[in-house]
All heavy atoms as an XYZ file, in Angstrom:
638
protein
N       6.037     21.771     49.551
C       6.286     20.787     48.522
C       7.741     20.352     48.620
O       8.650     21.168     48.616
C       5.983     21.376     47.152
C       6.157     20.406     46.028
S       5.816     21.081     44.410
C       4.074     20.868     44.334
N       7.936     19.082     48.711
C       9.290     18.568     48.825
C       9.985     18.620     47.479
O       9.331     18.632     46.424
C       9.263     17.110     49.341
O       8.611     16.307     48.377
C       8.540     17.015     50.668
N      11.302     18.661     47.478
C      12.028     18.709     46.209
C      11.784     17.469     45.336
O      11.755     17.563     44.107
C      13.495     18.793     46.618
C      13.489     19.307     48.009
C      12.198     18.867     48.623
N      11.575     16.336     45.949
C      11.313     15.117     45.177
C       9.976     15.215     44.455
O       9.853     14.847     43.286
C      11.310     13.891     46.101
O      12.529     13.847     46.835
C      11.147     12.612     45.323
N       8.973     15.718     45.178
C       7.654     15.864     44.569
C       7.687     16.889     43.440
O       7.060     16.698     42.396
C       6.636     16.267     45.634
C       5.179     16.294     45.210
C       4.758     14.913     44.722
C       4.311     16.733     46.369
N       8.446     17.955     43.630
C       8.577     18.967     42.573
C       9.313     18.408     41.363
O       8.982     18.720     40.221
C       9.307     20.191     43.120
N      10.319     17.551     41.614
C      11.078     16.948     40.515
C      10.212     15.969     39.719
O      10.458     15.744     38.541
C      12.309     16.236     41.061
N       9.209     15.405     40.347
C       8.305     14.509     39.637
C       7.209     15.297     38.930
O       6.827     14.998     37.795
C       7.687     13.482     40.628
C       8.778     12.547     41.141
C       6.573     12.695     39.973
C       8.336     11.657     42.268
N       6.700     16.339     39.562
C       5.562     17.093     39.027
C       5.938     17.965     37.830
O       5.150     18.084     36.888
C       4.957     17.956     40.123
N       7.105     18.563     37.843
C       7.486     19.482     36.772
C       7.569     18.806     35.402
O       6.944     19.290     34.444
C       8.809     20.182     37.104
C       9.248     21.233     36.105
C       8.253     22.383     36.084
C      10.626     21.721     36.439
N       8.274     17.674     35.251
C       8.275     17.025     33.915
C       6.891     16.528     33.505
O       6.553     16.532     32.317
C       9.251     15.856     34.064
C      10.086     16.185     35.232
C       9.235     17.016     36.125
N       6.091     16.114     34.477
C       4.740     15.655     34.172
C       3.889     16.805     33.641
O       3.167     16.637     32.653
C       4.098     15.045     35.416
C       2.718     14.450     35.226
C       2.787     13.275     34.280
C       2.136     14.047     36.560
N       4.000     17.972     34.229
C       3.246     19.146     33.778
C       3.710     19.575     32.388
O       2.888     19.893     31.518
C       3.379     20.292     34.795
C       2.639     19.932     36.083
C       2.867     21.602     34.232
C       2.899     20.882     37.225
N       5.005     19.571     32.156
C       5.546     19.951     30.840
C       5.088     18.958     29.771
O       4.679     19.359     28.672
C       7.082     20.044     30.889
C       7.673     20.180     29.504
C       7.511     21.204     31.762
N       5.121     17.673     30.083
C       4.699     16.638     29.128
C       3.222     16.761     28.799
O       2.823     16.693     27.632
C       4.996     15.237     29.685
O       6.394     15.155     29.965
C       4.607     14.158     28.705
N       2.386     16.945     29.807
C       0.950     17.094     29.566
C       0.646     18.367     28.789
O      -0.256     18.388     27.954
C       0.192     17.071     30.891
C       0.174     15.717     31.608
C      -0.537     15.853     32.958
C      -0.476     14.658     30.761
N       1.403     19.427     29.037
C       1.236     20.660     28.275
C       1.587     20.472     26.803
O       0.891     20.986     25.928
N       2.657     19.729     26.526
C       3.048     19.473     25.143
C       2.032     18.577     24.439
O       1.720     18.788     23.266
C       4.439     18.850     25.076
C       4.939     18.668     23.665
C       5.255     19.773     22.889
C       5.066     17.412     23.107
C       5.705     19.624     21.581
C       5.513     17.253     21.802
C       5.829     18.362     21.054
O       6.256     18.208     19.767
N       1.488     17.603     25.150
C       0.452     16.745     24.578
C      -0.781     17.585     24.232
O      -1.388     17.414     23.171
C       0.100     15.597     25.542
C       1.254     14.609     25.603
C      -1.182     14.894     25.130
C       1.105     13.548     26.665
N      -1.144     18.513     25.111
C      -2.265     19.401     24.830
C      -2.008     20.303     23.635
O      -2.898     20.545     22.813
N      -0.776     20.795     23.524
C      -0.405     21.633     22.379
C      -0.487     20.848     21.071
O      -1.005     21.353     20.068
C       1.001     22.187     22.562
C       1.555     23.027     21.426
C       0.777     24.340     21.327
C       3.020     23.295     21.627
N      -0.003     19.606     21.078
C      -0.051     18.779     19.872
C      -1.488     18.433     19.491
O      -1.799     18.292     18.313
C       0.756     17.503     20.061
S       2.522     17.792     20.084
N      -2.354     18.282     20.487
C      -3.753     17.968     20.196
C      -4.487     19.200     19.669
O      -5.292     19.105     18.740
C      -4.451     17.442     21.437
N      -4.206     20.369     20.235
C      -4.902     21.581     19.828
C      -4.358     22.159     18.522
O      -5.114     22.660     17.692
C      -4.789     22.638     20.927
N      -3.049     22.089     18.340
C      -2.426     22.661     17.155
C      -1.369     21.693     16.637
O      -0.199     21.795     17.014
C      -1.784     24.003     17.505
O      -1.095     24.523     16.409
N      -1.762     20.735     15.781
C      -0.809     19.717     15.344
C       0.288     20.240     14.418
O       1.303     19.582     14.254
C      -1.673     18.682     14.623
C      -2.898     19.405     14.239
C      -3.095     20.493     15.243
N       0.113     21.399     13.836
C       1.118     21.952     12.928
C       1.753     23.184     13.541
O       1.081     24.038     14.102
C       0.501     22.322     11.583
C      -0.019     21.138     10.831
C      -1.344     20.792     10.882
C       0.843     20.358     10.088
C      -1.817     19.698     10.194
C       0.390     19.250      9.403
C      -0.950     18.914      9.456
N       3.075     23.276     13.413
C       3.818     24.430     13.886
C       4.539     25.084     12.725
O       4.545     24.588     11.596
N       5.164     26.222     12.989
C       5.911     26.915     11.951
C       7.150     26.117     11.553
O       7.781     25.463     12.387
C       6.344     28.294     12.428
C       5.186     29.255     12.525
O       4.156     29.000     11.900
O       5.317     30.262     13.252
N       7.478     26.186     10.288
C       8.682     25.531      9.774
C       9.902     26.219     10.383
O       9.982     27.442     10.461
C       8.708     25.645      8.250
S      10.196     24.953      7.496
N      10.861     25.418     10.834
C      12.042     25.998     11.476
C      13.030     26.580     10.478
O      13.807     27.456     10.805
C      12.733     24.930     12.326
C      11.909     24.515     13.513
C      12.650     23.526     14.399
N      13.088     22.337     13.699
C      12.360     21.241     13.563
N      11.156     21.195     14.060
N      12.849     20.197     12.929
N      12.994     26.101      9.251
C      13.944     26.592      8.248
C      13.542     27.967      7.723
O      14.364     28.869      7.633
C      14.045     25.589      7.099
C      15.101     25.955      6.092
C      15.261     24.881      5.053
C      16.350     25.248      4.067
N      16.480     24.251      3.020
N      12.267     28.126      7.360
C      11.829     29.405      6.771
C      11.070     30.259      7.796
O      10.575     31.336      7.449
C      10.956     29.141      5.558
S       9.419     28.294      5.926
N      10.976     29.785      9.035
C      10.282     30.494     10.124
C       8.824     30.799      9.805
O       8.305     31.861     10.141
C      11.028     31.768     10.489
C      12.335     31.467     11.187
C      13.052     32.722     11.591
N      14.371     32.674     10.944
C      14.839     33.626     10.180
N      14.166     34.710      9.968
N      16.019     33.487      9.626
N       8.176     29.871      9.080
C       6.753     30.000      8.806
C       6.389     30.867      7.621
O       5.220     31.103      7.364
N       7.372     31.342      6.869
C       7.063     32.202      5.730
C       6.828     31.410      4.447
O       6.160     31.886      3.537
C       8.198     33.197      5.510
C       8.312     34.185      6.651
S       9.583     35.395      6.382
C       8.969     36.248      4.963
N       7.410     30.220      4.337
C       7.237     29.407      3.146
C       8.264     29.675      2.062
O       8.267     29.016      1.038
N       9.119     30.642      2.293
C      10.156     30.961      1.313
C      11.313     31.645      2.021
O      11.187     32.118      3.139
C       9.617     31.878      0.207
C       9.003     33.139      0.727
N       9.739     34.245      1.035
C       7.716     33.444      1.005
C       8.934     35.203      1.479
N       7.700     34.730      1.477
N      12.441     31.701      1.348
C      13.611     32.386      1.885
C      13.547     33.859      1.509
O      12.847     34.253      0.575
C      14.883     31.761      1.329
N      14.261     34.667      2.259
C      14.379     36.083      1.924
C      15.785     36.349      1.398
O      16.758     35.817      1.906
C      14.125     36.952      3.157
C      12.710     36.978      3.682
C      12.652     37.799      4.947
C      11.765     37.530      2.648
N      15.871     37.135      0.373
C      17.174     37.539     -0.137
C      17.137     39.018     -0.458
O      16.070     39.612     -0.586
C      17.595     36.701     -1.338
C      16.633     36.699     -2.483
C      17.039     35.659     -3.499
C      17.367     36.319     -4.805
N      17.649     35.383     -5.876
N      18.274     39.617     -0.589
C      18.344     41.049     -0.866
C      18.832     41.267     -2.290
O      19.630     40.501     -2.823
C      19.301     41.747      0.109
O      20.583     41.143      0.030
C      18.789     41.641      1.529
N      18.340     42.361     -2.885
C      18.832     42.711     -4.212
C      20.071     43.590     -4.055
O      20.587     43.775     -2.961
C      17.736     43.379     -5.038
C      17.228     44.661     -4.428
O      17.756     45.079     -3.378
O      16.305     45.266     -5.006
N      20.542     44.158     -5.138
C      21.773     44.948     -5.092
C      21.655     46.208     -4.251
O      22.630     46.696     -3.703
C      22.195     45.325     -6.510
C      22.632     44.158     -7.327
C      23.073     44.604     -8.686
N      23.397     43.468     -9.534
C      23.848     43.590    -10.748
N      24.010     44.778    -11.287
N      24.124     42.516    -11.447
N      20.449     46.722     -4.153
C      20.244     47.944     -3.374
C      19.973     47.659     -1.904
O      19.799     48.567     -1.113
C      19.068     48.730     -3.946
C      19.362     49.283     -5.327
C      18.215     50.113     -5.820
C      18.497     50.652     -7.209
N      17.403     51.461     -7.722
N      19.910     46.381     -1.528
C      19.699     46.010     -0.135
C      18.252     45.811      0.250
O      17.948     45.615      1.417
N      17.340     45.891     -0.712
C      15.925     45.684     -0.423
C      15.628     44.194     -0.327
O      16.191     43.396     -1.072
C      15.058     46.319     -1.496
C      15.152     47.836     -1.494
C      14.279     48.411     -2.558
N      14.770     47.954     -3.879
C      14.625     48.620     -4.993
N      13.983     49.777     -4.995
N      15.100     48.150     -6.136
N      14.724     43.836      0.559
C      14.360     42.438      0.751
C      13.455     41.978     -0.381
O      12.531     42.679     -0.783
C      13.658     42.249      2.092
C      14.502     42.611      3.286
S      16.020     41.680      3.384
C      15.422     40.105      3.850
N      13.733     40.803     -0.895
C      12.955     40.211     -1.969
C      12.615     38.771     -1.584
O      13.297     38.152     -0.792
C      13.738     40.166     -3.287
C      14.084     41.515     -3.822
C      12.878     42.162     -4.423
N      13.279     43.442     -4.986
C      12.434     44.305     -5.427
N      11.153     44.066     -5.382
N      12.848     45.451     -5.930
N      11.568     38.262     -2.228
C      11.199     36.874     -1.999
C      12.211     35.977     -2.693
O      12.551     36.170     -3.853
C       9.809     36.610     -2.564
C       9.348     35.193     -2.370
C       8.036     34.962     -3.060
N       7.754     33.555     -3.128
C       6.872     32.936     -2.349
N       6.190     33.628     -1.477
N       6.676     31.641     -2.453
N      12.679     34.956     -1.983
C      13.621     34.011     -2.546
C      12.925     32.737     -3.004
O      11.734     32.741     -3.324
N      13.662     31.663     -3.005
C      13.120     30.378     -3.441
C      12.147     29.827     -2.400
O      12.242     30.134     -1.220
C      14.250     29.370     -3.632
C      15.155     29.688     -4.784
C      16.194     28.598     -4.932
C      17.097     28.862     -6.109
N      18.095     27.814     -6.258
N      11.236     28.961     -2.866
C      10.317     28.293     -1.956
C      11.088     27.343     -1.041
O      12.081     26.740     -1.443
C       9.273     27.495     -2.743
C       8.271     28.388     -3.446
O       8.167     29.574     -3.075
O       7.595     27.901     -4.367
N      10.596     27.190      0.157
C      11.221     26.302      1.133
C      10.960     24.850      0.726
O       9.809     24.461      0.503
C      10.650     26.581      2.519
S      11.313     25.534      3.820
N      12.006     24.058      0.655
C      11.858     22.654      0.265
C      11.392     21.802      1.431
O      10.781     20.757      1.226
C      13.183     22.110     -0.249
C      13.603     22.765     -1.524
C      14.884     22.253     -2.106
N      15.672     21.415     -1.215
C      16.848     20.910     -1.511
N      17.374     21.172     -2.690
N      17.515     20.170     -0.672
N      11.687     22.208      2.647
C      11.334     21.392      3.810
C       9.831     21.358      4.036
O       9.255     20.306      4.295
C      12.032     21.928      5.055
C      11.750     21.104      6.280
C      12.460     21.636      7.478
N      13.879     21.330      7.382
C      14.763     21.721      8.274
N      14.391     22.451      9.291
N      16.024     21.412      8.133
N       9.169     22.496      3.911
C       7.723     22.553      4.159
C       6.921     22.653      2.871
O       5.700     22.803      2.905
C       7.391     23.722      5.077
S       7.736     25.334      4.369
N       7.586     22.599      1.722
C       6.947     22.698      0.408
C       6.149     23.995      0.256
O       5.032     24.011     -0.249
C       6.066     21.483      0.131
C       6.848     20.189      0.082
C       5.953     19.024     -0.191
C       6.729     17.734     -0.228
N       7.199     17.272      1.058
N       6.720     25.084      0.759
C       6.199     26.446      0.621
C       4.894     26.681      1.362
O       4.182     27.626      1.083
C       6.067     26.852     -0.837
N       4.545     25.835      2.348
C       3.345     26.073      3.138
C       3.649     26.864      4.397
O       2.776     27.524      4.930
C       2.685     24.750      3.558
O       3.592     24.007      4.366
C       2.271     23.938      2.356
N       4.878     26.757      4.894
C       5.248     27.443      6.121
C       4.906     26.649      7.368
O       5.190     27.077      8.476
N       4.289     25.495      7.220
C       3.870     24.685      8.368
C       4.498     23.302      8.306
O       4.704     22.736      7.238
C       2.341     24.530      8.402
C       1.619     25.833      8.582
C       1.899     26.392      9.947
C       1.160     27.683     10.184
N       1.513     28.285     11.438
N       4.811     22.759      9.464
C       5.343     21.408      9.597
C       4.584     20.703     10.718
O       4.143     21.340     11.667
C       6.821     21.438      9.976
C       7.712     22.069      8.950
C       8.184     21.119      7.945
N       9.092     20.182      8.597
C       9.534     19.083      8.044
N       9.150     18.777      6.843
N      10.347     18.288      8.668
N       4.456     19.385     10.644
C       3.784     18.646     11.691
C       4.719     18.574     12.902
O       5.929     18.421     12.752
C       3.361     17.252     11.200
C       2.410     16.617     12.182
C       4.544     16.371     10.942
C       1.598     15.491     11.598
N       4.155     18.735     14.083
C       4.962     18.684     15.307
C       5.451     17.259     15.552
O       4.826     16.282     15.149
C       4.140     19.148     16.499
C       3.766     20.602     16.434
C       3.058     21.023     17.713
N       2.424     22.292     17.543
C       3.030     23.467     17.712
N       4.280     23.498     18.070
N       2.371     24.586     17.532
N       6.566     17.135     16.258
C       7.173     15.828     16.528
C       6.226     14.951     17.339
O       6.050     13.774     17.045
C       8.523     16.002     17.244
C       9.516     16.705     16.336
C       9.069     14.664     17.695
C      10.791     17.122     17.015
N       5.600     15.524     18.356
C       4.676     14.748     19.187
C       3.477     14.254     18.406
O       3.009     13.126     18.600
N       2.954     15.074     17.510
C       1.818     14.657     16.701
C       2.232     13.572     15.709
O       1.481     12.642     15.446
C       1.233     15.861     15.960
C      -0.012     15.562     15.199
C      -1.109     15.080     16.124
N      -2.272     14.674     15.384
C      -3.505     14.739     15.847
N      -3.725     15.177     17.057
N      -4.508     14.370     15.116
N       3.435     13.689     15.162
C       3.939     12.666     14.252
C       4.056     11.324     14.980
O       3.665     10.277     14.438
C       5.289     13.078     13.671
C       5.925     12.039     12.809
N       5.456     11.727     11.561
C       6.976     11.219     13.039
C       6.202     10.770     11.050
N       7.126     10.444     11.935
N       4.593     11.325     16.198
C       4.707     10.092     16.972
C       3.334      9.508     17.287
O       3.143      8.289     17.249
C       5.501     10.346     18.249
C       6.973     10.684     18.062
C       7.611     11.020     19.395
C       7.703      9.547     17.383
N       2.367     10.374     17.605
C       1.005      9.897     17.857
C       0.412      9.270     16.603
O      -0.235      8.216     16.681
C       0.116     11.052     18.327
C      -1.319     10.664     18.480
C      -1.738      9.947     19.582
C      -2.250     10.988     17.510
C      -3.063      9.566     19.716
C      -3.572     10.619     17.625
C      -3.983      9.906     18.750
N       0.608      9.887     15.450
C       0.092      9.341     14.197
C       0.708      7.981     13.882
O       0.020      7.067     13.426
C       0.335     10.302     13.044
C      -0.506     11.544     13.132
O      -1.444     11.612     13.913
N      -0.166     12.536     12.339
N       2.017      7.827     14.130
C       2.692      6.562     13.886
C       2.134      5.484     14.811
O       1.850      4.359     14.372
C       4.215      6.710     14.058
C       4.905      5.367     14.096
C       4.795      7.570     12.959
N       1.957      5.813     16.100
C       1.424      4.844     17.056
C      -0.016      4.469     16.718
O      -0.401      3.294     16.804
C       1.509      5.401     18.466
N      -0.827      5.432     16.321
C      -2.220      5.148     15.957
C      -2.295      4.278     14.715
O      -3.116      3.356     14.638
C      -2.976      6.456     15.743
N      -1.435      4.551     13.731
C      -1.417      3.744     12.513
C      -0.972      2.316     12.817
O      -1.540      1.345     12.305
C      -0.486      4.373     11.480
C      -0.538      3.729     10.126
C       0.350      4.436      9.112
N       0.083      5.869      9.052
C       0.974      6.818      9.309
N       2.221      6.485      9.645
N       0.666      8.081      9.238
N       0.037      2.162     13.684
C       0.517      0.837     14.069
C      -0.565      0.058     14.793
O      -0.791     -1.136     14.524
C       1.769      0.961     14.941
C       2.414     -0.321     15.406
C       3.002     -1.052     14.211
C       3.490     -0.009     16.413
N      -1.274      0.712     15.697
C      -2.363      0.054     16.423
C      -3.508     -0.319     15.482
O      -4.060     -1.425     15.581
C      -2.884      0.979     17.531
C      -4.060      0.427     18.251
N      -3.951     -0.630     19.127
C      -5.368      0.757     18.214
C      -5.147     -0.912     19.601
N      -6.022     -0.077     19.073
N      -3.865      0.592     14.591
C      -4.956      0.323     13.650
C      -4.624     -0.841     12.724
O      -5.456     -1.707     12.465
C      -5.242      1.592     12.841
C      -6.435      1.483     11.919
C      -6.736      2.784     11.202
N      -5.584      3.322     10.485
C      -4.990      4.459     10.789
N      -5.396      5.203     11.790
N      -3.958      4.884     10.076
N      -3.384     -0.886     12.217
C      -2.985     -1.974     11.325
C      -2.853     -3.301     12.081
O      -3.077     -4.364     11.499
C      -1.656     -1.650     10.634
C      -1.801     -0.506      9.646
O      -2.943     -0.174      9.269
O      -0.753      0.075      9.272
N      -2.496     -3.254     13.351
C      -2.318     -4.476     14.123
C      -3.614     -5.083     14.622
O      -3.654     -6.257     14.981
N      -4.689     -4.315     14.657
C      -5.953     -4.824     15.182
C      -6.953     -5.171     14.089
O      -8.078     -5.509     14.394
C      -6.592     -3.806     16.142
O      -6.768     -2.578     15.470
C      -5.739     -3.615     17.361
N      -6.563     -5.081     12.854
C      -7.471     -5.431     11.756
C      -7.613     -6.905     11.592
O      -6.857     -7.719     11.827
C      -6.992     -4.825     10.447
C      -7.261     -3.380     10.379
C      -6.910     -2.876      9.013
N      -6.974     -1.424      9.058
C      -6.830     -0.662      8.020
N      -6.610     -1.183      6.843
N      -6.903      0.625      8.113
């Protein structure tokens, strides 16, 4: 395999893999709360306690992936433009 062919194939494989991931699992863990839906805080004795709900994911722990969001925007634009 020539280096040029490898340089073309690698980004194509990564892109197709991400498209497959967005199709199979459109929601990923929230980056702020790491999928827990709330923050962790410690009390005076150092024990972990539940903190406030995450505002970014509204306490669900899940966020829509960027690729799926772009697909939804493109599909909505196409649907509205062809009516």
